C-alpha angles and dihedrals in degrees: 000000000000115000128190139158131220139178119222112241113231114235103203094176097051122099134210119175127193113216142169099028114186136165118265102237127166111245093229099036127240133314118224092192091056088041103237132116127234093265143046107265111190110013111199106161137027122188138166105244109187107307096342142062121247122201123197125210120210096208105032124063094227131099119215114224120197125213136201092278094055093251120134127220130187129256108193122229123201120291117267130217114319090020091283133140094185121072127184145125094269090058091044093232105095091117091064099054120119090236093207104195106156133047144168142173113246122224089254091059100257120132117226127194121189131206117239095243089221088134136015090260092057097064101103135108127214117213117194129186125209090244092064101262117135133187134187117221125198106227106178090133092061095047092046089054092049093046091050089052092078091175084070106029100036113182097339129020114229116162112202107162144029129185138167109235108184107300094346136088110218120199122196123217117204111219099216100112129114111271121234133202089262103038135033126210110273136193106205149145128230123199125209132180099265098212092049091047092052091050089053090048089054093049093249102111147014123282107267119229120247112271097203141001124202121192116208132205100204096175130240140272117211088346095305117117119243115236134191116267099171145337141199132204120242128210099267096045094269116134128218116206143186123223128189133193106216120175097221131144095230145345093285105047124075121233144176113304108229098180149322129229137183128223146179131225123199120172105307099346131083131189129192135190144169128279117219131198120230090274091059094251124135111268118251098181123111102241109195105169136046133176133165115256105184142348138237118194089354096306132093117260101174129041132193110233132183129205127211110216093193088227120111090203094056130069119241116247132240124199146151123265113204116204111191109235092229088062092053096044096044090050093049095041129245093274092062096060112111 
């Protein structure tokens, strides 16, 4: 396994602006019998799935599927413990949630959402088909491998992103755990052979080993380290990512959000820069999902992003993140422009 370390380069002249924030409500409200409210609670992933967007919640076993009008409708996932789909402190069952924090669309069109692995109960994978079928896979073998790869997991495993980059699956570890004497907190990526990983997921092969691990120093905000919260692949195998500084005691507990930044990875180099709201102020939301919306000159200009409010009584937010093309091109270098 190849291991390397890199420090994200701060792009002080680059701009990213978050616009058009709106609550993520279900068009037809909630359903008490199916145990979900009328809104998305804790958005953790957003992906383009065919012609629509899909949003994952980390504490409700329901996917949110967008349509052409911008409305979202539920796709139910299997019941959890106690025949519940909602999980939170008030219900006393937060520890048993799936904690789906990473997701990607496979080359064959299936959507896959992965648990964070931040506890032994969060080691499952949801597989969804375009025709509405869903399945829940136990994936303890994968999480044991990741946890044993301390170069990737550090003190506490906490998966927060998954992307397909060419023929590789890249998983993102958020370095917000509690350090130990033996292991620090680490923000990192681990690459697997995508085809081999999918065969393992389908029960047709052995779990492949990680091909490469990259450890990232993403900087700090107010003394709190930034850690990955999601990523998305771009057309030329670059990856755009989100990073949040959250003042939490460990990988399970929520904390004060001190800021959110966006970055770009190409080959062995990473850049990072601030996100502003429409008033030009530094963003203090916990953005946990990012996905390209459209392209200009062959590269994305706007991205769908979702924010987790860490409040079960409040809907998550969806908005548009504008990355000025000059920021992308100057980061990549003039020779990379298509």
